N, C-alpha and C positions, 0 to 999 in steps of 0.2 A: 504494500500500500504506500503510495507516495504521500508526502506530507503536504499540508496546506502551508502556503507561504504568502506573505504580503507583497504586493507590487507597489511601485512608487506612487500610484494613483490612489492608494488607500483601499484597494479591494483585494479579496483573497482569490488565489488561483492554485492549481496543483503545481507543485515544484518537483524537481528531480534531484536536488542536492540537499544535503542536510546541514550539519553544523559547519560554521565558518563562512556563511554567506550563500544562500540559495541563488541560483542563476537569475540575474536580472533584479536582484533584491539588495538594497542597501539598508542595513539596520544595525543598531548597536555600535555605531561609529562616532568619532569625535572630531569632525573636520575643522571645527573652529577652536580647538584647544591645543595649545603648544605644550609639549611634554616638559619643557623647562619651567613651566609655570606651576607645576604640581607642588602643593605644600605637603610633603611627606609627614604624616603624623599630625597635621594641622586640622583646623576645623572649618576654615573658609574655603569654599569651592571657587575655582577659577572660571571666568566666562567661557562657555562652550564645553566645560568638562562634563556636564550632565545635560546634554541637549534634549533629552526625553523628559526632563523634569518639568512639571506643570504646577502652578499655584492655582487652586480653585478658590474663587472669591464668592462668598455668599453675602449678598447685600454690600458689596465692595470691600468686605473684610476677608483677609486670608483665613481659610478655615481648614482645608485639607490639601494634601498633595495628590498627584496623579502621574501616570506615565503615558507618553505618546506611543501608541502601537500602530497607528496609521494616520493618513492625512486628515481623516474626519473622526478618529476614534481614540479615546482615552480609556485607561483601566484605573480604577480606584477601589476604595473599600466601601462596601455596602453601608456600613454603620455611619459613614459621613452624612448619609441622607435620611437618617431616621427622623421622620416628621418633616423633612425638608426636600421633598421630591419634585417640587415645581421647578422645572429647568429654567424658567424665566428669572429665577433668583440667582442663578449661577453664571459666572464668567470665568473662562480659563485664560490664564496668563502663561504664555510659553516664550522660550528664547531669552529668559532673563535670569539673573542671579540676585537681583535686588527686589525687595518687596515693593518698593516705590514704583517699579515698572518704568523707571525713567530712561532706561537704556534704549538706544536706537533699534536694537535687535528685538525688543519686546513685541510680541504679537498678542492681541486680545481678541478672543473669539467667544461668542455666546454659546451656551450649552443648549442643544435642541432636544435631547432626550436622555433620560436617566433610566437605566435598566439594571436593578439589583438582581442578584441571583434569586430565583424563586424559592430556593430552600434556605436562604439566609435566615439565621435564628439570632435575633438581637439579644437573647438571654445567654446564649453560649458562644456567640460570635463565630459559629460554624458557617461555612460557605460565605465568608466575608469578602465579597467581590462585587463590583458593579462596572458596567460598561457605559460609557458616555459617548453620545454622538454629538458632534459639534455642528453649529449652524452653517459653517463654511469650512473649506479645506485649509489646512496649514500648508504653507509653502516651506518645504524642507530646504535647509541651507546650513551655514556654518554653525548656527546657534539653535536650530530646531531639527531634530532627527528622531525617528522612531527607535525604540529599544527592540531587541529581538525577542519574540515569544519562543520559549523552548518547546521542543517536542514532548509528548507525554512520557517518552522513554529517556529523556535527558536526565542525567544524574548530576546533582550538586552534592559532592561527597562531604561528610562531616569533617570538621577542622579546616575546611576551605575558607579563605579570607575573601570576603565580599564587601560591597559598599552600600551604605544607606545615605540618603540626602534629603534635605528639607529645611523648612523655616520654623521648626518647632522650638520650644523653650530650651534654653541651655541647661537649666536646672529645674528640678521639680518644684522648688519653693521660690523660684524667681520667674514670675509670670510675665516676661517681656519677650516678644518674638525678636530674633535678630534681623537686622536689615539685609544682611548678606546670606545667601544660600549656604547651609552648613553641610559638611560631609563627615563620615566616620567609617572606619574599617571595623567590621564585626566578623566573628568566626561562626560558621554554621555548626550547630550542635547535633549530636546523635539523637534520633527520635526517642530511643529508650531512656536516655538520660533526661531529656526534657519532660517526658511523661512521668518520670519519677519526681520531678519538681512540681508539676502541675496536675498530676493525677488524671481523672476523667475529663478534666477541662480540655485536654489536648486531643484533637482528632486527626485523622489522616489528611485532612485538608489544611493542616497547620504545620509550620516548622518553626524552630527556635534559632535565634542567632544572638550573639553577644559574648559575654564572658562570665564565668561562674563567680568571679570575685567582683563583678559589677563595674568593670572599668569603663564601659561605654554601652550606651543603649539609646533607644528611642524614648521620647518624652512627649508631653502635650504639644500638639500642633502639627504633627507630621503624618497622621493617619492617611492611608491611601497612597502614600508615597512609595517609591520603588526600592527594593533590595535587589541589586544587580551583581552579577558575577562575570568576570572577564574570562574568555576562553583563549587558548593559544593563538587563534586567528586574530585576536585583537578586538573581537566583537563582544559587546556586553549583552547578556541575556537576563531577562526578568525572572528571578528565582522566587521572589516573594513580594507581598504587598503589606505595608505596615498595618497591623491589625489591633493588637492589645498587649497588655502587660500589667504587672503590679508595681506601682511606683516607677521610678526612673533610675536605671543603673544600680539597682539594689543587688547585693550579693545573693546568688541563688535564684534570681528572678530575671532570666533573660527575656528579651523581647520576643513576641510571638507574631508570626507573619502568615498570611494566607499563602498556601503552597500552590504556585502557579501551575506546575506540571499536573496537578490533580484537578485544576479548574480550567485549563486552557481549552478543552473541548467545548465547554459551555461558553467561554469567551468567544470562540469562533462562531458558535451557533447564534449567540446574541447579535453578532455583527452581521452574519449572513441573513438572518431573518429581519434585520433592520426595523425592529420595533414591533413585529407581529408577535402574538402570544407565544411564549416559549413553553415547550413540553417539559415539565420537571423530570429530572432523572430519578431513579429509585431513591427513596429516602433512606439514609443510613440508619443503622441500629441506634436506638435511643441512648443518649449519654446522660450522665448525672449533671444537673445544672451546676455551673461553677459559682462559687462565692466570689471569685475574682472576675469582676466585670470590667470591660473597658470603660474607663471613666475620664472625664475632663473637668478641670476646674471651671471651664466656661459653661458647661451644661452636662448634667449627668446622663442625658440621653444621647449625647453626641461625643463618643470617645475619640481621643486623638493621641498621638505619640510624637518627640523631638530629639535632638542629638546632644550628647555631652562630648567632651574632648575625645578624639580618636587616638588610639595607641600608635606608636611609631612603626607599626608593621606595614610593609608594602603589600599591594594586592598580588596574590598568586593565582595561577590558573591551573585547571586540571581537565584533561580530556574526558568527556562523558564515556562511561564504560559499562552501560547496562541499563536495567530498569530500576526504578525506585523501590 
């Protein structure tokens, strides 16, 4: 079976090549970022370093992150839209590293449609993914690029170093959003280890990333943003979507992300059906409701996550080697 791939017009077609750039497809690249500008172990992202990063504004205020996956399509977290599913309230800012959006590269596009996963559970944060259709296409260039969606069989192995980005709070108790896009390096954790920390709260649609001693984590303000991993080809793939956690950078409480490899088939379905009613997949076995709910100081019904300082580790890459 050949994989679905995105073409540059933002539509899906059958492809003949896998990892490392399907034929005719550009994704996960950083054409506007100079390697010399990387701040190793720092927190501020350089212009063009995360060209798939989007700021979602609700009533002109940054509220969640998202990732560009096509000219008209974004992927974010379903919980960002709990009680706020009117697309007229949302505007996407792409091509910028500053919340002010004052850069010449900034592109503002209204959201035309919000499609949360039909099995999303706000109590457990399971299936925490949403697809957003934009009112008009993004023009890809040096500062706006789609991230690559992984195949369902793509492996992001434990202990892999990957990157998170967003405009979330730098500290749990310091509720001020940074003006400049932040980045941090996090380590993917083994599913069994994460399950031992969170118990029944963790499902197969989730993955954990961070550090057991709480060095770095997401915090309030970054929900829906991308967790990306670089492959040897130099392309970045979307491994996770910022979803939930307990506190920020607390020891033994790594960040939890929606696992894209388990959700990508639905993402493709949502895009290809373009707003028509979606047929839910089979519901998973019931899980015990977690006492650890995604929460935000801004609103208990709209959980979000942000970045603390990244460790000095550089990003490493590993070739996919099987199924999850």
